[in-house]
C-alpha positions as CSV (number, residue, x, y, z in Angstrom):
1,M,139.3,91.4,168.5
2,Y,139.9,89.3,165.3
3,L,143.4,88.8,166.0
4,E,143.1,84.6,167.1
5,H,140.3,84.5,164.9
6,F,142.9,85.2,161.9
7,S,146.3,83.6,163.4
8,L,147.3,87.1,163.4
9,K,150.3,88.9,165.8
10,E,148.7,92.0,165.8
11,R,146.9,94.3,163.4
12,P,147.7,94.7,159.6
13,F,146.0,97.9,159.0
14,S,146.7,100.0,161.8
15,I,146.9,103.9,160.3
16,S,149.9,104.5,162.4
17,P,152.6,105.1,160.0
18,D,154.9,102.3,161.2
19,P,157.7,101.6,158.8
20,R,158.0,98.0,158.8
21,F,154.8,98.1,157.1
22,L,155.6,100.2,154.3
23,F,154.6,98.1,151.0
24,M,157.4,99.1,148.7
25,S,156.1,99.4,145.4
26,N,157.3,101.6,142.5
27,R,155.9,104.8,143.6
28,Y,157.3,104.6,146.9
29,R,160.8,103.5,146.2
30,E,160.8,105.9,143.4
31,A,159.9,108.6,146.6
32,L,162.4,107.1,149.3
33,A,164.9,107.4,146.4
34,H,164.3,110.9,145.8
35,L,164.6,111.4,149.3
36,T,167.6,109.7,150.0
37,Y,169.5,111.5,147.2
38,G,168.0,115.0,148.3
39,V,169.7,113.9,151.9
40,E,172.9,112.3,150.1
41,D,173.3,115.8,148.0
42,G,174.0,118.2,151.2
43,G,172.3,121.4,151.4
44,G,168.8,122.9,150.0
45,F,165.5,121.6,150.1
46,V,164.2,118.3,149.1
47,L,160.5,118.3,148.2
48,L,157.2,115.4,149.0
49,T,154.0,115.6,147.9
50,G,150.9,113.8,147.7
51,E,147.1,113.7,148.7
52,V,145.9,112.9,152.0
53,G,146.1,109.3,153.1
54,T,148.7,108.5,150.5
55,G,151.7,107.8,152.7
56,K,153.9,110.3,152.9
57,T,154.6,110.2,156.7
58,T,155.4,106.5,156.7
59,V,157.9,107.1,153.7
60,C,159.3,109.4,155.5
61,R,159.8,108.0,158.7
62,C,161.4,105.1,156.5
63,L,164.2,107.5,155.5
64,L,164.9,108.9,159.2
65,Q,165.3,104.7,160.1
66,Q,168.0,104.8,156.9
67,L,169.7,107.6,157.9
68,P,173.4,107.2,159.2
69,E,174.5,107.6,162.6
70,K,176.2,110.6,161.8
71,T,172.8,112.6,161.1
72,R,171.4,115.0,163.3
73,L,167.3,115.3,163.4
74,A,164.5,117.7,163.9
75,F,161.1,116.8,163.2
76,V,158.5,119.0,163.2
77,L,154.7,117.3,163.0
78,N,152.9,121.1,163.9
79,P,154.3,123.7,161.3
80,K,151.3,125.9,161.9
81,L,153.8,128.5,163.8
82,N,155.6,132.0,163.3
83,S,158.9,132.4,162.2
84,V,160.2,132.8,165.9
85,E,157.9,129.5,167.1
86,L,159.8,127.7,164.1
87,L,162.9,128.4,164.9
88,A,162.3,127.5,168.6
89,T,161.2,124.1,167.9
90,I,163.9,123.6,165.6
91,C,166.1,124.4,168.0
92,D,164.1,122.1,171.2
93,E,164.5,119.1,168.9
94,L,168.0,119.6,168.0
95,S,168.5,120.1,172.1
96,I,170.2,124.0,171.4
97,E,170.2,125.8,173.7
98,Y,168.5,129.6,173.8
99,P,168.2,132.3,176.3
100,E,164.6,131.6,177.7
101,Y,161.5,133.3,176.3
102,T,163.1,134.8,173.4
103,T,161.9,136.7,171.2
104,S,164.6,137.6,169.2
105,L,165.3,135.9,165.4
106,K,168.6,136.5,165.3
107,T,169.1,135.2,169.0
108,L,167.8,132.1,167.7
109,T,169.8,132.1,164.3
110,D,172.9,132.6,166.0
111,C,172.3,129.9,168.4
112,L,171.3,127.7,165.5
113,S,174.6,128.8,163.3
114,D,176.7,128.3,166.1
115,Y,174.8,124.9,166.8
116,L,175.7,123.7,162.9
117,L,179.4,124.8,162.7
118,K,179.8,122.4,165.4
119,C,178.2,119.8,164.1
120,Y,180.2,120.4,160.4
121,E,183.6,120.3,162.5
122,Q,182.9,116.9,164.2
123,G,181.5,115.4,160.3
124,L,178.2,115.8,161.2
125,S,174.8,116.8,158.6
126,V,172.3,118.2,160.1
127,V,168.2,117.6,158.4
128,V,165.1,119.3,159.4
129,M,162.1,117.6,158.4
130,I,158.6,119.7,158.2
131,D,155.6,117.6,157.9
132,E,152.2,119.7,156.6
133,A,154.0,121.7,155.4
134,Q,150.7,123.5,153.2
135,N,150.4,125.0,156.1
136,I,153.1,127.3,156.4
137,D,152.8,130.8,156.3
138,T,154.9,132.3,153.3
139,E,156.7,134.5,155.6
140,V,157.5,131.4,157.2
141,L,158.5,130.0,154.4
142,E,161.0,132.5,154.0
143,Q,162.8,132.7,156.7
144,I,163.6,129.2,156.4
145,R,165.2,129.4,153.3
146,L,167.1,132.0,154.8
147,L,168.5,129.5,157.0
148,T,169.5,127.1,154.4
149,N,172.3,130.8,153.5
150,L,174.0,128.8,156.8
151,E,177.1,127.7,154.7
152,T,180.1,126.6,154.4
153,N,182.9,127.4,151.3
154,Q,182.3,123.7,150.4
155,K,178.8,123.0,151.5
156,K,175.4,124.2,153.2
157,L,174.8,123.4,157.2
158,L,171.8,122.8,156.7
159,Q,169.2,120.5,154.9
160,I,165.4,120.9,154.7
161,I,162.6,118.5,153.8
162,L,159.6,119.6,153.1
163,V,156.6,117.1,153.2
164,G,153.1,118.1,152.2
165,Q,149.8,118.0,150.4
166,P,149.5,118.8,146.6
167,E,148.1,122.8,148.5
168,L,152.3,123.1,149.0
169,Q,153.4,122.7,145.3
170,E,150.8,125.4,144.7
171,K,152.1,127.8,147.8
172,L,156.2,127.3,145.8
173,A,155.0,128.5,142.9
174,K,154.1,131.9,143.7
175,R,156.0,134.8,143.0
176,E,157.4,135.8,146.2
177,L,158.9,132.3,146.9
178,R,160.9,131.7,143.6
179,Q,163.9,132.1,145.5
180,L,162.9,128.8,147.4
181,A,161.9,127.4,144.5
182,Q,164.9,127.3,142.9
183,R,166.8,125.8,145.9
184,I,165.0,122.1,146.0
185,T,167.3,120.0,144.5
186,A,164.7,116.7,144.6
187,R,161.1,116.7,144.3
188,Y,158.5,113.6,144.7
189,H,154.7,113.7,144.4
190,L,153.6,110.2,146.0
191,R,150.3,109.2,143.9
192,P,147.6,106.2,145.0
193,L,147.6,102.4,144.4
194,D,146.8,101.4,141.0
195,L,144.4,97.1,141.2
196,K,147.6,95.5,141.3
197,E,149.5,97.6,144.2
198,T,146.1,98.0,146.0
199,M,146.1,94.0,146.2
200,A,149.6,93.5,146.6
201,Y,149.7,96.7,149.4
202,V,146.9,94.4,151.2
203,L,148.4,91.1,151.0
204,H,151.6,92.4,152.2
205,R,150.2,93.9,155.2
206,V,148.5,91.1,155.8
207,R,151.8,88.9,156.0
208,I,154.0,91.3,158.1
209,A,151.0,90.7,160.9
210,G,151.7,87.1,160.6
211,S,148.9,85.6,158.8
212,R,150.0,82.8,155.8
213,E,146.7,82.8,154.2
214,S,144.8,85.2,152.1
215,L,141.9,87.1,154.2
216,F,140.6,88.9,151.0
217,N,139.1,87.4,148.1
218,R,140.1,89.2,144.5
219,K,136.7,90.4,143.9
220,S,136.5,92.1,147.6
221,I,139.8,93.8,146.7
222,E,138.7,94.8,143.1
223,L,135.8,96.5,145.2
224,L,137.6,97.9,147.8
225,H,140.1,99.8,144.9
226,A,137.6,100.9,143.4
227,K,136.0,103.2,146.3
228,A,139.3,103.5,148.6
229,M,141.0,104.9,145.1
230,G,144.3,103.6,145.7
231,I,144.3,105.9,148.8
232,P,146.5,103.9,151.6
233,R,144.5,105.0,154.5
234,L,141.3,104.7,153.2
235,I,142.3,101.0,152.3
236,N,143.5,100.2,156.1
237,T,140.4,101.5,157.5
238,I,138.0,99.7,155.3
239,C,139.9,96.2,155.3
240,D,140.2,96.7,159.3
241,R,136.4,97.1,159.6
242,A,136.0,94.4,157.1
243,L,137.9,91.8,159.2
244,V,136.0,92.7,162.3
245,A,132.6,91.8,160.5
246,A,134.1,88.7,158.7
247,C,135.3,87.8,162.2
248,S,131.6,88.5,163.9
249,R,130.1,86.4,161.0
250,K,132.8,83.3,161.6
251,M,133.6,83.9,158.8
252,N,137.5,83.2,157.2
253,Q,138.0,85.2,154.2
254,V,136.7,88.6,153.5
255,N,133.8,89.0,150.5
256,P,132.4,91.5,148.7
257,R,129.3,91.1,151.0
258,V,131.6,92.3,153.8
259,M,133.4,94.6,151.9
260,Q,130.7,96.4,150.8
261,D,129.2,96.9,154.5
262,A,133.0,98.2,155.1
263,I,132.9,100.5,152.9
264,V,129.4,102.0,153.5
265,D,130.2,102.0,157.3
266,V,133.2,104.0,156.8
267,L,132.8,106.3,154.1
268,G,129.2,106.5,155.1
269,G,125.6,105.4,154.2
270,N,124.9,107.9,151.3
271,V,128.0,106.2,149.2
272,S,127.2,104.7,146.2
273,V,128.5,101.2,145.9
274,D,128.8,99.0,142.1
275,N,126.4,96.7,142.5
276,S,127.7,94.9,139.3
277,I,130.8,94.2,141.4
278,I,129.1,92.5,144.3
279,G,126.3,90.9,142.5
280,A,128.4,89.4,139.8
281,R,128.9,85.9,141.8
282,N,125.4,85.6,142.6
283,S,124.3,86.2,138.9
284,Y,126.5,83.9,137.5
285,K,125.0,81.3,140.7
286,K,121.6,82.1,139.4
287,N,122.0,81.5,136.0
288,L,124.3,78.3,136.6
289,L,121.1,77.0,138.9
290,I,118.8,77.8,136.6
291,G,120.6,76.3,134.0
292,L,121.1,72.9,135.9
293,L,117.5,72.7,137.0
294,L,116.7,73.0,132.7
295,A,119.7,70.6,131.7
296,S,118.2,68.3,134.7
297,L,114.5,68.4,133.3
298,F,116.0,67.7,129.7
299,V,117.8,64.9,130.9
300,F,115.0,63.6,132.8
301,V,112.4,63.7,130.0
302,F,115.6,62.3,127.7
303,W,115.6,59.3,129.8
304,L,111.6,58.3,129.9
305,G,111.7,58.5,126.0
306,Q,114.7,56.0,126.1
307,R,113.0,53.8,128.7
308,S,110.1,53.6,126.3
309,N,112.2,52.8,123.0
310,Q,114.1,50.6,125.3
311,E,111.0,48.5,126.5
312,I,109.6,47.9,123.6
313,V,113.1,47.2,121.7
314,S,113.8,45.0,124.8
315,K,111.4,42.3,123.4
316,A,113.3,42.0,120.3
317,E,117.4,42.4,120.9
318,P,119.5,42.9,124.2
319,I,120.1,45.9,126.2
320,V,123.8,47.0,125.2
321,Q,125.3,49.1,128.9
322,I,127.5,51.9,127.8
323,P,131.0,51.6,129.8
324,S,131.2,53.8,132.2
325,H,133.9,56.1,132.1
326,E,132.4,56.9,128.3
327,N,129.8,58.1,130.4
328,T,132.0,60.1,132.4
329,E,133.6,61.6,129.5
330,Q,130.3,62.3,127.3
331,A,129.1,64.3,130.7
332,N,132.4,65.8,131.1
333,K,132.0,67.5,127.4
334,N,128.9,68.5,127.4
335,N,129.8,70.4,130.4
336,E,132.4,72.0,128.2
337,L,129.9,73.0,126.2
338,A,127.0,73.7,128.3
339,P,128.2,77.1,129.3
340,K,128.7,78.5,125.7
341,E,125.0,77.2,124.7
342,N,123.5,78.5,127.1
343,G,125.7,81.8,127.3
344,Q,126.5,80.9,131.0
345,Q,129.7,81.4,132.8
346,P,131.9,78.5,133.6
347,L,132.0,77.4,136.5
348,Q,135.5,77.6,136.9
349,E,135.5,81.1,136.6
350,I,133.0,81.2,138.9
351,I,135.5,79.6,141.5
352,D,138.1,81.5,140.6
353,A,136.6,84.4,141.7
354,D,136.5,83.6,145.5
355,T,140.2,81.6,145.0
356,P,142.7,83.5,147.1
357,L,144.9,85.8,145.4
358,E,148.5,84.2,146.0
359,D,149.1,80.5,146.4
360,T,149.1,79.3,149.9
361,N,152.3,78.0,149.8
362,S,153.9,80.6,147.8
363,L,153.0,82.8,151.2
364,S,154.0,80.2,153.4
365,L,157.6,80.3,151.6
366,I,158.2,83.8,151.6
367,D,156.9,84.1,155.4
368,R,159.7,81.5,156.2
369,M,162.0,83.2,154.3
370,L,161.3,86.5,155.6
371,G,159.3,86.6,158.8
372,N,159.0,90.1,159.9
373,E,162.1,91.7,158.3
374,R,161.2,94.5,156.0
375,W,161.0,93.9,152.2
376,D,164.8,94.5,150.8
377,N,163.1,96.1,147.1
378,N,166.5,97.6,145.9
379,G,168.9,95.1,147.3
380,I,170.5,97.8,149.7
381,W,170.1,96.2,152.6
382,S,171.3,93.0,151.2
383,M,174.4,94.3,150.3
384,Q,175.0,95.9,153.5
385,Q,175.1,92.3,154.7
386,L,176.9,91.0,151.9
387,M,179.5,93.9,152.4
388,Q,179.3,92.9,156.3
389,A,180.6,89.0,155.3
390,W,183.9,91.5,153.7
391,N,184.6,92.5,157.3
392,L,183.3,96.4,155.5
393,D,180.6,98.5,157.4
394,Y,178.4,99.9,154.9
395,S,176.0,102.8,154.6
396,L,174.7,104.2,151.2
397,F,173.6,107.6,153.1
398,S,176.9,107.5,154.2
399,D,179.2,105.5,151.1
400,G,177.2,106.3,148.2
401,P,176.4,103.6,145.7
402,A,177.6,99.8,146.5
403,C,180.2,98.9,144.0
404,Q,181.5,102.4,144.2
405,F,182.8,101.7,147.7
406,A,183.2,98.1,147.4
407,A,185.8,99.3,144.6
408,N,187.7,101.5,147.2
409,Y,189.1,98.3,148.9
410,G,189.9,96.0,145.9
411,L,186.9,94.2,145.2
412,I,184.5,93.9,142.1
413,C,181.1,94.1,142.1
414,E,179.4,92.2,139.6
415,R,175.8,91.0,138.4
416,F,174.7,87.9,136.8
417,T,171.7,86.1,136.0
418,G,172.5,82.6,136.0
419,N,171.7,79.0,138.3
420,W,172.9,77.2,141.2
421,Q,175.7,75.4,140.2
422,L,177.0,78.9,138.6
423,L,177.2,80.0,141.7
424,R,178.7,77.2,143.6
425,S,181.5,77.6,141.0
426,F,182.1,81.0,142.1
427,N,181.6,80.2,145.7
428,R,181.1,83.5,147.2
429,P,178.2,85.6,149.0
430,A,176.3,87.0,146.8
431,T,172.6,88.7,146.8
432,L,169.9,86.8,145.3
433,K,167.0,88.7,143.9
434,F,163.1,87.0,144.2
435,S,159.6,87.4,142.9
436,A,156.8,87.1,144.7
437,G,154.0,87.5,142.3
438,L,152.4,90.1,143.3
439,Q,154.1,91.1,146.3
440,G,157.0,92.5,144.1
441,E,160.7,92.0,144.4
442,F,162.6,91.8,147.0
443,W,166.7,90.7,147.6
444,G,168.3,87.9,150.2
445,A,172.1,87.4,151.0
446,L,173.1,84.4,150.7
447,S,175.7,83.5,153.2
448,K,175.8,79.1,152.4
449,L,175.3,76.8,150.1
450,S,175.4,73.4,151.7
451,G,174.1,70.6,149.4
452,T,170.6,71.1,148.9
453,E,170.2,73.5,151.2
454,A,170.8,77.5,151.4
455,T,171.7,79.6,154.1
456,L,169.8,83.5,153.6
457,R,170.1,86.3,155.8
458,F,167.2,89.0,156.0
459,G,168.4,91.8,158.0
460,E,169.1,90.3,161.3
461,R,167.1,87.0,160.2
462,E,169.0,83.7,159.5
463,V,167.1,80.5,157.2
464,Q,167.7,77.3,155.7
465,I,165.9,76.8,152.9
466,R,165.6,74.2,150.4
467,L,167.1,75.0,146.9
468,D,164.1,73.7,144.9
469,E,161.6,75.5,147.2
470,L,163.7,78.6,146.0
471,S,163.8,77.7,142.8
472,T,160.2,78.3,142.4
473,I,160.2,82.4,143.3
474,W,164.2,83.1,141.9
475,T,164.9,84.8,139.3
476,G,167.8,84.2,138.4
477,E,169.7,87.2,139.2
478,F,172.3,87.7,141.6
479,Q,175.1,90.1,142.2
480,L,178.4,89.3,144.4
481,L,181.6,90.7,145.1
482,W,185.4,89.0,144.3
483,Q,188.7,90.7,145.1
484,A,190.9,90.7,141.9
485,P,194.9,91.3,141.9
486,K,196.0,95.1,141.6
487,G,196.3,96.2,138.1
488,Y,193.8,93.8,136.6
489,R,191.1,95.4,134.5
490,V,190.7,91.9,132.5
491,D,191.3,89.0,131.4
492,L,195.1,88.2,131.6
493,K,196.6,86.9,128.4
494,V,199.4,86.2,126.3
495,G,201.1,89.6,125.9
496,D,199.9,90.8,128.5
497,Q,202.0,93.0,130.7
498,G,202.5,94.6,134.4
499,V,201.9,94.3,138.2
500,A,198.5,91.8,137.8
501,V,200.5,89.5,135.4
502,R,203.5,89.2,138.2
503,W,200.6,88.4,140.8
504,L,199.6,85.3,138.5
505,S,203.5,84.3,137.9
506,E,203.9,84.4,141.7
507,K,200.7,82.3,142.5
508,M,201.7,79.9,139.5
509,N,205.1,78.9,140.9
510,Q,203.1,78.6,144.4
511,L,200.5,76.5,143.8
512,M,202.1,74.4,140.8
513,D,205.2,73.8,142.6
514,R,207.0,75.9,139.7
515,N,211.0,77.9,140.8
516,L,211.0,80.0,137.7
517,P,211.3,83.9,138.7
518,P,208.1,85.7,138.7
519,S,207.9,87.4,135.5
520,E,205.3,90.9,134.6
521,I,205.4,89.2,130.9
522,F,202.5,87.2,130.2
523,D,204.3,84.5,127.9
524,S,203.7,81.1,126.7
525,V,205.3,79.6,129.6
526,L,202.9,80.9,131.6
527,Q,200.4,80.2,129.7
528,V,201.2,76.5,129.4
529,A,200.7,76.7,133.4
530,V,197.8,78.8,133.7
531,G,196.7,75.7,131.3
532,E,197.6,72.8,133.6
533,Y,196.1,74.6,136.9
534,Q,192.8,75.5,134.8
535,K,192.3,71.2,133.9
536,Q,193.0,70.5,137.5
537,R,190.7,72.3,139.4
538,N,188.1,71.8,136.7
539,I,188.2,75.0,134.8
540,T,188.4,75.6,131.3
541,A,191.3,75.3,130.7
542,D,192.5,77.8,127.8
543,G,195.4,79.1,129.6
544,I,193.7,82.8,130.4
545,A,193.3,84.0,133.7
546,G,189.6,85.0,134.0
547,M,187.6,85.7,136.8
548,Q,187.0,82.1,137.3
549,T,190.4,81.5,137.6
550,I,191.1,83.9,139.9
551,L,188.8,83.5,142.2
552,T,189.7,80.1,142.2
553,I,193.1,80.8,143.3
554,N,192.4,83.3,146.1
555,S,190.0,80.2,147.6
556,E,193.4,78.6,148.2
557,T,196.2,81.3,149.0
558,L,194.0,83.7,150.8
559,E,192.9,83.9,154.1
560,G,189.5,85.5,155.5
561,I,187.8,84.9,151.8
562,P,183.8,84.6,152.5
563,L,183.3,81.2,150.8
564,L,180.0,79.6,150.2
565,Q,181.2,76.3,150.9
566,I,183.6,74.9,152.3
567,R,186.3,72.4,149.8
């Protein structure tokens, strides 16, 4: 009912575990990294725990979206089953055929084992994810452990992810389950959000839902965090109710009073609400009003006294008028001193209590950049875009760390801190790191620099943004790939030998119109040629073939090299 009122495309605080709305705080990023590591490790158990409503299921669904295509998944949502029912559920999820109405554990285990061996032969991985795992009986957990005994000489055939509340940790600490606990290769406990993360979380969900405005002021978020205790599910429910209330009152922003009503509505009428937060602003206003009235009375009395004096003096000498700007300056000085003298809060602080959590222009820029695409907090998705520019199909799960994968194709992966001019000199696509204040940091793939504009990619979204705008949120950090000659380790200089030197000698013959035989020894003749080449291309003419020189050589001699700008 409030979508049109707040210019939203969809409800920002739905409690459904939509991965698009996942806010990648440091906690969520670490949780996803642990799950990712566990899946890549290939076999055994991965454990994710957290209090009710902390976002465990959302993190898991985000992980599922990132699984490689060669993964087969069984997602068990209701684990309150006996051993036979659980095995049958796993088989159903994996589309494994088994005799109808069977109650034999051996029959189900054999069917699953045959399926896992076939998947292994085809290069497929099998993952079983069990949500609400704290509800699994001890004997069923032991049966699950036995499933991980299905293995070859090289690897285990089944990866199991257990997701549950803190009670699951207590259950796994029991002596009878110590064998299972020893097989957990990665574990993480998801904690609630702190105040800063709560602010960023609310801003993030509002932005994903399509609004460019801050729909909650700072005091309302502080109250929300105090009562929701950083639990995302409670935050969602309360914020949704607060937006409904603000819309019904025709308000454009949720203030502490509306937030208080929403909290009481969601958590119940017996909830003790911190009136010091709610009443702070009203108290300031009352104090300010009283102070202004007293000041006005004082000025009025003073004016009457001055007027009486002027009437007496006017008979003897003319009245001297004070210029208006002096009055203004004096008034400003009085205003600066008044709060300190009266013990009241400065007016600017009262205004700040109602200011948006983030500058609207900044939100507008980020919204134009990302649209509804996911936030790339760790640079993985942007690196995939960069790999595509080099015609490489990269996946973190199947290919491992990006830089190691790039090295297999003769590419060097390097990270720098610099400016637009440095990027232009390298003339290669790169991933850039941006800072969005409370909303955290994110990466994007830079594919083109043209004049005063940059072309960026965020997932499937491609945008053109002015450099002066990007400079307000770009941290200066970037990462790029570049192709080095075979045998290259460090800068090539006089005295070096090898195939990389021969490559350099051949390129100098080609580019500098030389007819000397290629040599694998970097001598003074080659040094002079390199220096002349560098001078012609406006590179520091030191006669040493470093990264910048090699990049320029490749741009002129190799086809298919991705460039930021065509020279």
